[in-house]
FIFILUM-807723 format. One line per 10 residues: number of its first residue (from 0); their letters; for each residue x, y, z of C-alpha. Coordinates in nm, 2 decimals. Each point is the difference from the previous one (the first is absolute). Layout:
N
NUM = a = X Y Z; ...
END
This chain:
221
0 = msisagiaip = -12.36 14.19 -1.33; -0.31 -0.09 0.20; -0.25 -0.27 -0.09; -0.37 0.07 0.04; -0.16 -0.17 0.30; -0.29 -0.11 -0.21; 0.22 -0.23 -0.22; 0.06 -0.35 0.13; 0.36 -0.09 0.00; 0.07 -0.36 -0.09
10 = afnntlgail = 0.21 -0.21 0.23; 0.37 -0.02 -0.09; 0.10 -0.33 0.16; -0.19 -0.23 -0.24; 0.03 0.23 -0.30; 0.33 0.19 -0.04; 0.16 -0.23 0.26; -0.09 -0.31 -0.20; 0.14 0.15 -0.32; 0.32 0.10 0.19
20 = vggllsmalw = 0.05 -0.35 0.14; -0.07 -0.17 -0.33; 0.23 0.24 -0.18; 0.29 -0.06 0.24; -0.04 -0.37 -0.01; -0.01 0.01 -0.38; 0.33 0.19 -0.01; 0.15 -0.26 0.23; -0.11 -0.27 -0.24; 0.14 0.20 -0.29
30 = gvtcsqtftf = 0.34 -0.02 0.18; -0.04 -0.38 0.02; -0.08 -0.01 -0.37; 0.32 0.19 -0.08; 0.20 -0.25 0.21; -0.16 -0.30 -0.16; 0.05 0.15 -0.35; 0.37 0.06 0.06; 0.03 -0.36 0.12; -0.18 -0.13 -0.31
40 = ftrnprdssl = 0.21 0.22 -0.24; 0.33 -0.11 0.15; -0.09 -0.37 0.01; -0.17 -0.03 -0.34; 0.16 0.25 -0.24; -0.12 -0.19 -0.31; -0.33 -0.13 0.13; -0.30 0.03 -0.24; -0.21 0.14 0.29; 0.24 0.30 0.04
50 = fkalvlvmld = -0.20 0.23 -0.22; -0.33 -0.08 0.16; 0.14 0.06 0.34; 0.15 0.33 -0.11; -0.34 0.11 -0.14; -0.17 -0.10 0.32; 0.25 0.20 0.21; -0.05 0.30 -0.22; -0.38 -0.02 0.04; 0.04 -0.05 0.38
60 = tfdsvlnchi = 0.23 0.30 0.02; -0.26 0.21 -0.19; -0.27 -0.13 0.24; 0.22 0.11 0.29; 0.03 0.35 -0.15; -0.38 0.02 -0.02; -0.04 -0.12 0.36; 0.24 0.28 0.11; -0.21 0.25 -0.20; -0.31 -0.12 0.18
70 = lyfylvsnyl = 0.16 0.05 0.34; 0.14 0.35 -0.10; -0.34 0.11 -0.14; -0.20 -0.09 0.31; 0.26 0.06 0.28; 0.19 0.31 -0.14; -0.19 0.18 -0.28; -0.33 -0.03 0.19; 0.14 0.02 0.35; -0.24 0.28 0.09
80 = nplaitrpic = -0.29 -0.15 -0.20; -0.10 -0.32 0.17; -0.31 -0.02 -0.21; 0.22 -0.09 -0.30; -0.02 -0.36 0.10; -0.37 0.00 -0.10; 0.10 0.01 -0.37; 0.24 -0.24 -0.18; 0.29 0.11 -0.22; 0.07 -0.12 -0.35
90 = kfsyssfvti = 0.32 -0.17 0.11; -0.21 -0.28 0.16; -0.11 -0.10 -0.35; 0.35 0.00 -0.13; 0.11 -0.21 0.30; -0.28 -0.25 -0.08; 0.13 -0.03 -0.36; 0.35 -0.06 0.12; -0.11 -0.27 0.24; -0.20 -0.18 -0.28
100 = mavstldlgm = 0.29 0.02 -0.24; 0.24 -0.14 0.26; -0.23 -0.29 0.09; -0.06 -0.08 -0.37; 0.37 -0.01 -0.07; 0.06 -0.21 0.30; -0.26 -0.26 -0.11; 0.15 -0.02 -0.34; 0.35 -0.05 0.13; -0.05 -0.26 0.26
110 = slrmhrtddl = 0.10 -0.31 -0.21; 0.32 -0.15 0.15; 0.20 -0.25 -0.19; 0.08 -0.27 0.25; 0.06 -0.37 0.02; -0.31 -0.19 0.07; 0.08 -0.19 0.31; -0.22 -0.06 0.30; 0.22 0.19 0.24; 0.02 0.30 -0.22
120 = vntlmtytvy = -0.37 0.01 -0.06; -0.07 -0.01 0.38; 0.26 0.27 0.06; -0.14 0.22 -0.27; -0.35 -0.05 0.12; 0.11 0.11 0.35; 0.15 0.32 -0.14; -0.31 0.07 -0.20; -0.24 -0.06 0.29; 0.20 0.22 0.25
130 = tglivgidaa = 0.06 0.28 -0.25; -0.35 -0.01 -0.14; -0.15 -0.03 0.34; 0.14 0.34 0.11; -0.13 0.17 -0.31; -0.34 -0.16 0.04; -0.03 0.10 0.36; 0.09 0.36 -0.08; -0.26 0.01 -0.28; -0.27 -0.16 0.21
140 = lgmifytvmp = 0.06 0.24 0.29; -0.02 0.29 -0.23; -0.33 -0.12 -0.14; -0.14 -0.08 0.35; 0.09 0.34 0.14; -0.15 0.17 -0.30; -0.32 -0.19 0.04; -0.03 0.04 0.37; 0.13 0.36 0.03; -0.03 0.18 -0.33
150 = snfiflafyl = 0.00 0.34 0.16; 0.37 -0.01 0.10; 0.33 -0.07 -0.17; 0.12 -0.31 0.18; -0.05 -0.21 -0.31; 0.24 0.22 -0.19; 0.28 -0.10 0.24; -0.03 -0.36 -0.14; -0.06 0.13 -0.35; 0.33 0.19 -0.01
160 = llsklylnsy = 0.19 -0.32 0.09; -0.16 -0.23 -0.25; 0.22 0.04 -0.31; 0.32 0.00 0.21; -0.10 -0.33 0.17; -0.07 -0.15 -0.35; 0.34 0.11 -0.12; 0.19 -0.11 0.30; -0.17 -0.34 -0.02; 0.11 -0.03 -0.36
170 = lavlnardgl = 0.36 0.10 0.07; 0.02 -0.23 0.30; -0.09 -0.30 -0.22; 0.25 0.11 -0.27; 0.28 0.03 0.26; -0.09 -0.34 0.15; 0.06 -0.18 -0.33; 0.38 -0.03 0.05; -0.05 -0.19 0.32; -0.26 -0.22 -0.15
180 = rkdtdeplsi = 0.22 -0.08 -0.30; 0.29 -0.10 0.23; -0.23 -0.23 0.19; -0.13 -0.17 -0.31; 0.33 -0.01 -0.19; 0.20 -0.13 0.30; 0.15 -0.34 -0.11; -0.10 -0.31 0.19; 0.31 -0.16 0.15; -0.01 -0.38 0.03
190 = hlsqiasvhr = 0.30 -0.18 0.16; 0.10 -0.31 -0.19; 0.15 -0.16 0.31; -0.34 0.00 0.16; -0.16 -0.17 -0.30; 0.28 -0.26 -0.01; -0.04 -0.07 0.37; -0.38 -0.04 -0.04; 0.06 -0.23 -0.29; 0.24 -0.22 0.20
200 = senhistqla = -0.24 -0.02 0.29; -0.28 -0.11 -0.24; 0.23 -0.26 -0.15; 0.11 -0.13 0.34; -0.37 -0.03 0.11; -0.09 -0.18 -0.32; 0.29 -0.25 0.05; -0.10 -0.08 0.35; -0.36 -0.06 -0.10; 0.12 -0.23 -0.28
210 = qsqlkkvifq = 0.23 -0.20 0.23; -0.28 -0.04 0.26; -0.24 -0.13 -0.27; 0.27 -0.24 -0.13; 0.06 -0.14 0.35; -0.37 -0.06 0.04; -0.01 -0.20 -0.33; 0.31 -0.20 0.08; -0.08 -0.10 0.36; -0.37 -0.05 -0.06
220 = p = -0.09 -0.36 0.10
END
């Protein structure tokens, strides 16, 4: 099948290539999601967040199916029709809906029941900053590329990763709770022998001070 010379063929490296890279990275993150979900299910079989995590994983799996459909539509079904990239497909709208639902469920389920200690708060803030920073950078890069280069699909590579980064951040915090609980619930060991030795030292010092003061009073002219 020949293409008319009068029709301008769009570049593939920043259009189909960007979608391909974003789709492959999103599937890699889906594998990380499955691994973190398995870890969470085995460690917390009766956790109240189990159902929320299951819903999120199902939404993320559905989003991965839509991403695969996007790749198949542009790279296989329209292999000999490069101008197909000039029109969007309806699956992009469905993928946007799945992303919004996943993010909304994540925001509603981020309350963690923890002991309120300074060390725990600092550790939890560190987890939140690092995990939220990755998501924020991805969203910011997508917006920047869409604003600067709206005629290509580079921004879609970041868009395809957004919901999966949200979900992996959520699961990472959930899986980190056991370690945080162990740190906060660890008993504080105090050796009584050390306390007794400190107490005897204080008594000895007090006795010496008292004797010196008494000698000053007795031998004072």
